[in-house]
C-alpha positions as CSV (number, residue, x, y, z in Angstrom):
1,M,0.0,0.0,0.0
2,N,1.2,3.5,-0.9
3,R,2.3,5.5,2.2
4,L,0.0,8.3,1.2
5,T,-2.9,5.9,1.1
6,Q,-2.1,4.8,4.7
7,L,-1.9,8.5,5.8
8,I,-5.4,9.1,4.5
9,K,-6.7,5.8,6.0
10,D,-5.3,6.6,9.4
11,D,-6.7,10.1,9.4
12,M,-10.2,9.5,8.0
13,K,-12.6,8.7,11.0
14,P,-16.3,9.1,11.7
15,A,-17.2,11.7,14.3
16,L,-20.6,12.3,15.9
17,G,-21.2,16.0,16.3
18,V,-18.4,18.5,16.5
19,T,-15.2,16.7,17.3
20,E,-14.3,18.6,20.5
21,P,-17.5,17.8,22.5
22,G,-17.0,14.2,21.4
23,A,-13.4,14.2,22.6
24,I,-14.4,15.8,26.0
25,A,-17.1,13.2,26.5
26,F,-14.7,10.4,25.5
27,A,-12.1,11.5,28.0
28,A,-14.7,11.8,30.8
29,A,-16.3,8.5,29.9
30,K,-12.9,6.8,29.9
31,A,-12.1,8.2,33.4
32,R,-15.5,7.2,34.7
33,S,-14.9,3.6,33.5
34,Y,-12.2,3.2,36.1
35,T,-14.3,4.4,39.0
36,Q,-17.1,2.9,41.1
37,G,-20.1,4.4,42.9
38,P,-21.9,7.8,42.7
39,I,-19.9,10.6,41.1
40,E,-18.7,13.3,43.5
41,S,-17.0,15.5,41.0
42,V,-15.9,15.8,37.4
43,S,-13.2,18.3,36.3
44,V,-11.8,18.7,32.8
45,A,-8.8,20.9,31.9
46,M,-8.2,21.6,28.2
47,N,-6.3,23.8,25.9
48,S,-7.8,27.0,24.4
49,G,-8.6,25.4,21.0
50,M,-10.5,22.6,22.6
51,Y,-12.2,25.0,25.1
52,K,-13.2,27.4,22.3
53,N,-14.4,24.9,19.8
54,A,-16.8,23.2,22.2
55,F,-17.9,26.4,24.0
56,T,-21.3,26.8,22.3
57,C,-21.3,23.7,20.2
58,G,-24.3,21.4,19.9
59,I,-24.1,18.0,21.5
60,P,-25.4,14.8,19.8
61,N,-28.7,13.5,21.3
62,S,-29.1,16.6,23.5
63,N,-30.5,20.1,23.3
64,E,-27.6,21.4,25.4
65,V,-24.3,22.9,24.2
66,G,-20.8,23.3,25.5
67,N,-17.9,21.9,27.5
68,I,-19.5,21.3,30.8
69,F,-22.5,19.4,29.5
70,S,-20.3,17.4,27.2
71,A,-18.3,16.2,30.2
72,A,-21.5,15.6,32.2
73,L,-23.0,13.4,29.5
74,G,-19.7,11.6,29.1
75,V,-19.6,10.4,32.7
76,V,-23.4,9.6,32.7
77,A,-23.8,7.8,29.4
78,G,-20.6,8.0,27.3
79,D,-19.3,4.8,25.7
80,C,-15.6,5.2,25.6
81,E,-15.3,2.2,23.3
82,K,-16.9,4.3,20.6
83,G,-14.2,7.0,20.6
84,L,-15.5,10.2,19.0
85,E,-19.0,8.7,18.8
86,S,-19.1,8.1,22.5
87,L,-22.4,9.9,22.8
88,A,-24.2,7.8,20.2
89,N,-26.6,6.1,22.6
90,V,-27.6,9.0,24.9
91,T,-31.2,9.0,26.0
92,P,-33.5,11.8,27.4
93,E,-33.0,10.2,30.8
94,D,-29.3,10.5,30.5
95,N,-29.7,14.2,29.7
96,A,-31.8,14.7,32.8
97,E,-29.1,12.9,34.9
98,A,-26.3,15.0,33.4
99,Q,-28.3,18.2,34.1
100,K,-28.5,17.1,37.8
101,L,-24.7,16.9,38.0
102,V,-24.4,20.3,36.3
103,D,-27.0,21.9,38.6
104,Q,-25.3,20.4,41.7
105,G,-22.0,22.0,40.6
106,R,-20.3,18.7,40.3
107,V,-18.9,19.4,36.8
108,T,-16.2,22.0,36.2
109,V,-14.0,23.0,33.2
110,Q,-10.7,24.9,33.3
111,L,-8.6,26.5,30.6
112,S,-5.1,24.9,30.8
113,G,-3.4,27.3,28.4
114,I,-3.4,29.2,25.0
115,T,-2.1,26.7,22.5
116,S,-3.1,24.9,19.3
117,D,-1.8,21.6,20.7
118,I,-4.6,19.3,21.7
119,F,-4.8,18.7,25.5
120,I,-7.6,17.3,27.7
121,E,-7.2,16.1,31.2
122,A,-10.4,14.6,32.7
123,T,-10.6,13.8,36.4
124,V,-13.5,11.8,37.9
125,K,-13.9,11.3,41.6
126,T,-16.2,9.1,43.6
127,A,-16.2,8.2,47.4
128,T,-13.8,5.3,46.7
129,D,-11.9,6.2,43.5
130,E,-10.2,8.9,41.5
131,C,-9.2,8.5,37.8
132,V,-7.3,11.0,35.7
133,V,-7.2,10.6,31.9
134,T,-4.8,12.7,29.8
135,I,-5.1,13.2,26.1
136,R,-2.5,14.9,23.9
137,D,-1.9,15.8,20.2
138,A,-5.0,14.0,18.8
139,H,-8.6,13.9,20.0
140,T,-8.6,10.3,21.3
141,N,-4.8,9.9,21.9
142,I,-4.7,8.9,25.5
143,V,-1.1,9.2,26.9
144,R,-1.8,8.6,30.6
145,I,-4.4,7.0,32.9
146,L,-3.9,7.5,36.6
147,V,-6.1,5.4,38.9
148,N,-6.1,6.1,42.6
149,G,-2.6,7.5,42.3
150,K,-1.2,4.6,40.4
151,V,-0.3,4.7,36.7
152,E,-2.5,2.3,34.9
153,F,-1.3,3.3,31.4
154,E,1.3,5.6,30.0
155,K,3.0,6.3,26.7
156,E,5.2,9.1,25.4
157,A,3.3,11.9,23.7
158,E,4.3,12.4,20.1
159,K,5.5,15.9,19.4
160,A,5.9,16.9,15.8
161,E,9.0,18.8,14.7
162,N,9.4,20.6,11.4
163,L,12.1,19.9,8.9
164,D,14.7,22.0,10.6
165,G,14.1,20.5,14.0
166,Q,12.0,23.2,15.5
167,P,8.5,22.8,16.9
168,G,5.6,23.5,14.6
169,G,5.4,21.3,11.6
170,G,7.3,18.4,10.1
171,H,4.5,15.9,9.7
172,E,5.4,13.2,7.2
173,I,3.1,14.8,4.6
174,H,5.5,17.7,4.4
175,S,8.1,15.5,2.8
176,Y,6.0,15.5,-0.4
177,T,5.6,18.2,-3.1
178,L,2.2,19.2,-4.5
179,A,3.3,17.7,-7.8
180,Q,3.9,14.4,-6.0
181,L,0.5,14.5,-4.3
182,V,-1.2,15.1,-7.7
183,D,0.8,12.3,-9.3
184,Y,-0.3,9.9,-6.5
185,A,-4.0,10.9,-7.0
186,K,-3.7,10.1,-10.7
187,T,-1.8,6.9,-10.5
188,V,-2.5,5.1,-7.2
189,P,-4.4,1.8,-7.8
190,F,-8.1,2.6,-7.5
191,S,-8.6,-0.4,-5.3
192,E,-6.3,1.3,-2.7
193,I,-8.6,4.3,-2.3
194,E,-12.0,2.7,-2.7
195,F,-12.4,3.0,1.1
196,I,-12.9,6.8,0.6
197,R,-16.3,5.9,-0.8
198,E,-17.4,5.5,2.9
199,A,-16.9,9.3,3.5
200,Y,-19.6,10.1,0.9
201,K,-22.0,7.6,2.4
202,V,-21.5,9.0,5.9
203,N,-21.5,12.7,4.8
204,L,-24.6,12.3,2.5
205,E,-26.6,10.7,5.4
206,L,-25.6,13.7,7.5
207,F,-26.7,16.1,4.7
208,E,-30.1,14.3,4.5
209,E,-30.6,14.7,8.2
210,G,-29.8,18.4,8.0
211,L,-32.2,18.9,5.1
212,A,-35.1,17.0,6.9
213,N,-34.6,18.1,10.5
214,P,-36.8,21.0,11.6
215,R,-34.0,22.4,13.8
216,T,-31.9,23.5,10.8
217,T,-32.5,26.9,9.0
218,F,-29.7,27.4,6.4
219,A,-30.3,24.0,4.8
220,R,-33.7,24.7,3.5
221,Y,-32.9,28.2,2.2
222,L,-29.8,26.9,0.4
223,K,-32.1,24.3,-1.3
224,K,-34.4,27.1,-2.3
225,M,-31.4,29.0,-3.8
226,N,-30.6,25.9,-5.8
227,G,-34.0,26.0,-7.6
228,D,-35.6,24.0,-4.8
229,E,-33.6,21.0,-6.0
230,V,-30.9,19.0,-4.3
231,F,-28.9,18.4,-7.5
232,S,-29.1,21.1,-10.2
233,K,-26.8,21.8,-13.1
234,D,-25.3,24.7,-11.0
235,A,-22.4,23.0,-9.4
236,L,-21.7,25.9,-7.0
237,K,-25.2,26.2,-5.6
238,T,-25.4,22.4,-5.3
239,A,-22.1,22.5,-3.5
240,Q,-23.3,25.2,-1.1
241,L,-26.3,23.1,-0.3
242,L,-24.6,19.7,0.2
243,C,-21.7,21.1,2.1
244,N,-23.4,23.5,4.4
245,A,-26.5,21.6,5.2
246,A,-24.2,18.9,6.5
247,I,-22.1,21.4,8.5
248,E,-25.2,22.9,10.0
249,A,-26.5,19.5,11.0
250,R,-23.2,18.7,12.6
251,V,-22.7,21.9,14.6
252,I,-26.2,21.8,16.2
253,G,-25.7,18.2,17.3
254,L,-28.0,16.2,15.1
255,D,-27.6,12.4,15.5
256,K,-25.5,11.5,12.4
257,P,-21.7,11.4,12.2
258,A,-19.5,13.2,9.7
259,M,-16.4,11.6,8.2
260,S,-13.6,13.7,9.7
261,I,-10.2,14.5,8.3
262,T,-7.4,16.0,10.4
263,G,-9.6,15.5,13.4
264,S,-12.5,17.6,12.2
265,G,-15.9,16.7,10.8
266,A,-16.3,20.1,9.1
267,H,-12.9,19.7,7.4
268,G,-14.1,16.3,6.1
269,I,-17.3,17.8,4.8
270,I,-15.7,20.7,3.0
271,A,-13.0,18.4,1.6
272,T,-15.7,16.2,0.0
273,M,-19.2,17.5,-0.5
274,P,-18.5,20.2,-3.1
275,L,-16.6,17.6,-5.1
276,Y,-19.6,15.4,-5.1
277,A,-21.7,18.4,-6.4
278,E,-19.2,19.0,-9.2
279,C,-19.3,15.4,-10.3
280,K,-23.1,15.2,-10.2
281,A,-23.4,18.5,-12.2
282,R,-20.9,17.2,-14.8
283,D,-21.8,13.5,-14.7
284,L,-18.2,12.5,-13.8
285,P,-17.4,8.9,-12.8
286,E,-16.9,7.7,-9.2
287,E,-13.3,6.8,-9.8
288,K,-12.4,10.4,-10.7
289,L,-14.3,11.7,-7.6
290,L,-12.4,9.4,-5.3
291,R,-9.0,10.3,-6.8
292,A,-9.9,14.0,-6.5
293,T,-10.9,13.4,-2.9
294,A,-7.6,11.8,-2.1
295,L,-5.9,14.9,-3.3
296,S,-8.3,17.1,-1.4
297,Y,-7.5,15.3,1.8
298,L,-3.8,15.4,1.3
299,V,-3.6,19.2,0.6
300,C,-5.8,19.8,3.6
301,M,-3.5,17.7,5.8
302,Y,-0.4,19.5,4.4
303,I,-1.7,22.9,5.6
304,K,-3.4,21.7,8.8
305,E,-0.2,20.0,10.1
306,Y,1.5,23.3,10.0
307,S,-1.3,25.2,11.7
308,G,-1.9,22.7,14.5
309,R,-5.1,20.7,15.0
310,L,-6.8,23.4,17.0
311,S,-6.0,27.1,16.4
312,A,-7.6,30.5,16.0
313,F,-8.0,30.3,12.2
314,C,-10.8,28.4,10.4
315,G,-9.0,25.4,9.1
316,C,-12.3,24.1,7.7
317,A,-12.3,27.0,5.2
318,I,-8.6,27.5,4.8
319,A,-7.0,24.0,4.8
320,A,-10.0,21.9,3.7
321,G,-11.2,24.6,1.4
322,T,-7.8,24.9,-0.4
323,G,-7.6,21.1,-0.7
324,M,-11.1,21.0,-2.2
325,A,-10.1,23.8,-4.6
326,C,-7.1,21.9,-5.8
327,A,-9.4,18.8,-6.3
328,L,-11.8,20.9,-8.3
329,V,-9.0,21.7,-10.7
330,F,-8.2,18.0,-10.8
331,L,-11.9,17.2,-11.7
332,R,-11.7,19.8,-14.5
333,D,-8.6,18.3,-15.9
334,G,-6.5,21.2,-14.9
335,T,-2.7,21.3,-14.5
336,V,-0.4,21.4,-11.4
337,E,0.4,24.9,-12.4
338,Q,-3.3,25.9,-12.3
339,M,-3.5,24.3,-8.8
340,I,-0.5,26.4,-7.7
341,H,-2.3,29.5,-8.9
342,T,-5.5,28.3,-7.1
343,I,-3.6,27.9,-3.9
344,N,-2.2,31.5,-4.3
345,N,-5.8,32.8,-4.8
346,M,-7.0,31.0,-1.7
347,A,-4.0,32.0,0.4
348,S,-4.5,35.7,-0.6
349,S,-8.2,35.7,0.2
350,I,-9.5,33.8,3.2
351,T,-6.3,32.9,5.2
352,G,-7.3,35.3,8.0
353,M,-10.7,33.8,8.8
354,I,-11.0,33.2,12.5
355,C,-12.3,30.1,14.3
356,D,-14.6,31.1,17.1
357,G,-15.5,27.6,18.0
358,G,-17.8,24.9,16.6
359,N,-21.2,26.7,16.3
360,Q,-23.8,27.8,13.8
361,G,-21.3,30.3,12.4
362,C,-19.4,27.4,10.9
363,T,-22.3,27.1,8.4
364,M,-21.6,30.7,7.2
365,K,-17.9,30.1,7.1
366,G,-18.5,27.0,5.0
367,I,-20.6,29.1,2.5
368,V,-17.8,31.6,2.2
369,A,-15.2,28.8,1.8
370,V,-17.1,27.1,-1.0
371,D,-17.6,30.3,-2.8
372,A,-13.9,31.3,-2.5
373,A,-12.8,27.9,-3.8
374,F,-15.0,27.8,-6.8
375,K,-14.0,31.4,-7.7
376,S,-10.3,30.8,-7.0
377,V,-10.4,27.8,-9.4
378,E,-12.3,29.6,-12.1
379,L,-9.9,32.6,-12.0
380,A,-6.8,30.4,-11.9
381,M,-7.9,28.2,-14.7
382,N,-8.4,31.3,-16.8
383,G,-5.0,32.7,-16.1
384,T,-6.0,35.1,-13.3
385,Y,-4.2,34.7,-10.0
386,I,-2.2,36.4,-7.3
387,F,1.5,36.4,-8.1
388,D,4.1,34.7,-5.8
389,V,5.6,38.1,-4.8
390,H,2.5,39.3,-3.1
391,G,1.4,38.8,0.5
392,I,2.1,35.4,2.2
393,N,2.4,33.6,-1.1
394,G,5.8,31.7,-1.4
395,R,8.0,30.9,-4.3
396,T,6.6,27.3,-4.3
397,P,3.2,26.0,-3.4
398,E,4.7,24.1,-0.5
399,L,6.0,27.4,1.0
400,T,2.6,29.0,0.4
401,M,0.8,26.2,2.2
402,K,3.4,26.4,5.0
403,H,2.8,30.1,5.4
404,M,-0.9,29.6,5.5
405,G,-0.4,27.3,8.4
406,L,2.0,29.5,10.2
407,I,-0.5,32.4,10.2
408,A,-2.5,30.2,12.6
409,S,0.3,29.0,14.8
410,P,2.2,30.8,16.0
411,G,0.7,33.8,14.2
412,M,-2.7,33.9,15.8
413,V,-2.0,32.9,19.4
414,G,-3.0,36.4,20.5
415,T,-6.2,36.1,18.5
416,E,-7.0,32.8,20.3
417,K,-6.5,34.5,23.7
418,T,-8.9,37.3,22.7
419,I,-11.5,34.9,21.4
420,V,-11.4,32.9,24.7
421,E,-11.6,36.2,26.7
422,I,-14.7,37.2,24.8
423,F,-16.3,33.8,25.4
424,E,-15.6,34.1,29.1
425,S,-17.0,37.6,29.3
426,K,-20.3,36.2,27.9
427,L,-20.6,33.9,31.0
428,K,-20.6,36.9,33.4
């Protein structure tokens, strides 16, 4: 199996709801699994990106939002064996029990620091037991379990280094060039990437839920904008509908998973659904769709592994949107040079978009990202693009993508702090 195939396979995972509430619930559920008796307290410390992303985010199988309720549901009803889908079987009775814990002040959340590196530490106490579960670097990557003061499990946290040995980059994907990624997408045996088909099955089911559920608002109007059709000959309007009805369903916590990439369901949705719209509008074959999706995922990963998994910029729009834009060029039989020009257009337009958590605003950001991608591609494929000398564009596409990531981390650490401070002021 090609190493790039393995990278995609390892990264592509289903996630129920926004990834951060799922990760918080998973950590709390895991800690609860090592304790007996009634819960006395639950405390969760987390980095700013985790805190921010889950702050007002919808929770699957609940009408509640946010960090505290995610932790409460995790200890009451979370199934840690299901990872990011740990809240799949939550009932109304579970919600009532979680609410009691919250009302009694037994569940607390603390901000551990301003950083794009994933960190969660969940502590569950009962009369007889105490368990601390520590997660680092990936949403379900447990590095330590401490039970009643004794280490039950421990492994060394993996810290990425960039190519010159300094923190902040250096993921394996960075050893490839854009041209190599494109060549892989064109030549990899189709049988190796057929598993990507599952992403469309999962994301289309989420889209259908978003379109049908009375709790959504954007979904139905986006359909109206598309001539009241799901699939029209207008690829952009169809893409807006498919992509952003799915994102809306996800951020309000409807009970269907998204297929995530780089640890995010919205990244996975933006990296795929507009491509499906393009293929439906132009009657393109499935093989071409899945090859384009592989490229979309890899470009997304390339940018995201520089920015950090959780940061103050909207990786959904910027990383996944740029990957999807390159894949649109691929679907339109464009060249690597046209992809380079598309990356320049994307870098020069939406790189500064902030992430203020997983919430309804993600739908609007998705709308902007899809529009930017389609327009960046159209312009680039007609010889209109931002030259390398301007702005953060680099002399190579690899440098441009690196610069896009660095804008987030370390570039937007101060922005992250301000966003968190605004959130905390809303609690007063």
